[in-house]
N, C-alpha and C positions, 0 to 999 in steps of 0.2 A: 689400805694402813696396815704398814708391816706390823707381825707379831712379834713381840719382844719377850724372852724366856729366861727366866733366871733358872739357872741349873745347879743342883746341888752334885758335886763331884764324888770323890773317894773318901771324904770324912767331915765331920760337923762343923770344921773348922771355916770361918770365914774367907781366909784365904782360899779355899777350895772353890767359890761362889763364882760362874763366871757368865756374864750375860750373852747371850747370845740371840743372833739378828737372821730372822728368816728372810732372804734374799732372793728368792723364787730357784734357786736351783733344784737338783732333783732331791727328795727325800728319801730317806729308809737307810740311810749308812749312818753309824753314830761313830762319831771321829772323835771322842773319848769320852769316859764313863759317864753315863746320866743316868741315875737308877730314879730320879724326879726331876719333873721340870714344872713349873708353875708359870703359866701364862698371867702376865700383869699387865696386859693390856686387852681388850675385848670383854670376854666373858669373865675372866679371871678364874676359870675352873682350872681344876689340877690333870696335870697329864702324865700316866705312868707307862715310863720306859717309849718315849716318844723320841724319836730320832730324827737330829735335824742338823744342817751344815752352818757351821759357825762362820760369821761374817766378823764378828768381834770377840776377840779370844785372848786373853792376857799374855799367851805364849804360843804363836803361831808358827808352826814348823809349814815343811813343803807341802804345798795340796795339789794331789795328783785326782785323776777320776777314777775310781774302782769300775771294772766292767766286768762282764760276765763271760764264759767261756765263749760265747758269739762274739765277742767285743763289743757288747753293747752297752753302754753306759749306765750304771746304778746310782751314781750320785759323787760326793767328792770327800776326799779323807785326807789324814795326814800320811805321807808316805810313809815315814817310821811306823805310824801303826798299821798300815799295810803290811809291810815286811815283818811286823810283829805277829799279826793276825794271818798271815799270809794269803792276803786279799790279793786281788788279780789286778793288776794295774797295768799302764802302757810305757813303753822305752822306746825312744826313736835312735836308731842306730844308722853309721854310714860306713860302708867296705872303701876303704879309697885305693886307687889305681896310680901309677904314674904313666907319662905317656909312651913308655915300652911295654906296659900292661902288667909289671911287679904291682903285689898287693902290700899295703901296710900290714905290720904287724908291730905290736906295742906290749911293752909291760907296764903294766899299772904303778904308780908312786905306792912304796911300803907304806906310807899313812894312809893310801885311799881308804875310805870306810866299806868298801866291797870289794873282796877279792883282793886285797893289797899282794902285790908283787906278783900276780898271776898275768900271763899273755892272753893276747887279743887281738881279733881283727876289727874289732867295732869300735868307731868311736861314736859316743852319744851318751843319752841321759833321758832322765823322765820327760814324759810329755806334760804340759802346763794344761790347768783347767782351760777350756777350749782352745786348746791348740791343736795343728792337724799334726801328723806324722812328718810330713815331708816339712814344714816351718820349724818342728822341732829338732828336725836332723840338721838344718841348716845353720840354725842357732848354737845348738852343740857342737857343731865341726868349727865354726867362728872362735868358740870360746875355748875348746880344748886343743885345737890345731890350728888357731890363728889362718885357716882357710877360708875366705870369704868365696865361695866357687859355688855354680850350682849343684843340687842333687837331684839324684833321679830317682823316684820310689820303684821297687822292685817285686816285695812282696811282703806279708806279715806272717808269722806262726807264733804259735802259741806255747811257750816254754815253762816245763813244771821244775826244771833241775834248776836250783838256783837258790838265792836268798829267800825269794817268794814267786810264785806262777807270776809271768806277766807276757803280755804279748808287746812282741818285738815286729818294729815297723823298720824292713831295713832298705836301705837305699845305697848307691853307687855315687861315687864322686873320682873325677878325675884332677889331680893335685899337680900342677906344670910349674907350682913358686916353691922355694925351699920354706918348710915349715917352719913353725915356730910354737911348741907343746908347750902347756900348759905345766909346768913343774908338779902341782900339787896333784894332776891326774897323770901324767905320765911321764916315767923314768927314763926310758928306754925306747927307740923305735926303729924299725929297719926295711928296706924293701926286698921282698923276697918274692921268687918266682912261682908260681904255682904249685911245680914239681917239689919245689923247696918246701914249699908250705906243707903239703901231703907230707913229706915224710916226718916233720916235727910236730904236728899237731897232735898226736898221740902221747908223743915220748916229752913234749914240755907242759907245764901245769898251765893249761889253758883254762879260761873262764868257760864254765859248763856251756851258756849260750853262746859263746863266741864260736866253741866247737861246731856247736849244729848250726848255728848260723852260716858257717865256713863252708861247710857240707853241704847245705843246702843254696847257699850261693853260688858253688861249683857246679851242682848238677842242674843249676837254673840255665846254665851255659854262657858260650861268650857271645851269641848271637844278638845284634843290634846294639852292642854297647856303644856309648857316645865316644866320639873322636876326641881325642885331644886339642885344648885350644879352643 
């Protein structure tokens, strides 16, 4: 039988009381303030500062996996709280090339919640709970660029320079058809050669993680890149 916890939140008001259900996910991560929790099934004893993963919450945000410095999963947290508390989590991204080898560079929408108006070479977003880097990268590529093409996993790296520390899973895709960017994510895009990108990456206001990913990507080399089509 699953244990149901009644959690006291930020104050004594009944509006702050939230029922949370243990669902077998890793423990040890507090996804919201939980100073006191009372088990209401089983023994009925009180539990002080017990950290649980919520499956039933009144206002649930985007859930991601919190990971350590070796990219090992610690538990499930709300992404907004992870960023606020600078908890490390996972982001899946794709660097896109066209059939001639040029690289896609984009400018984020002015109302983007993270680094609005900044330039980037990565299309991507947070990895969902239980999702692989590769599956997340393919999903984000379809959502943001309208491109339903295969992605090839290249490497991961831990980036500390940003909203919060994240593990980036970097992939590559060859785009052969016209793209249809999501205007809420991408305000502008163009295809640049490697030489052109090297010339602008330090002059244009790039997303910090995108700048580092590009340098690692170019250092990774061009060998064995997938052929277009």
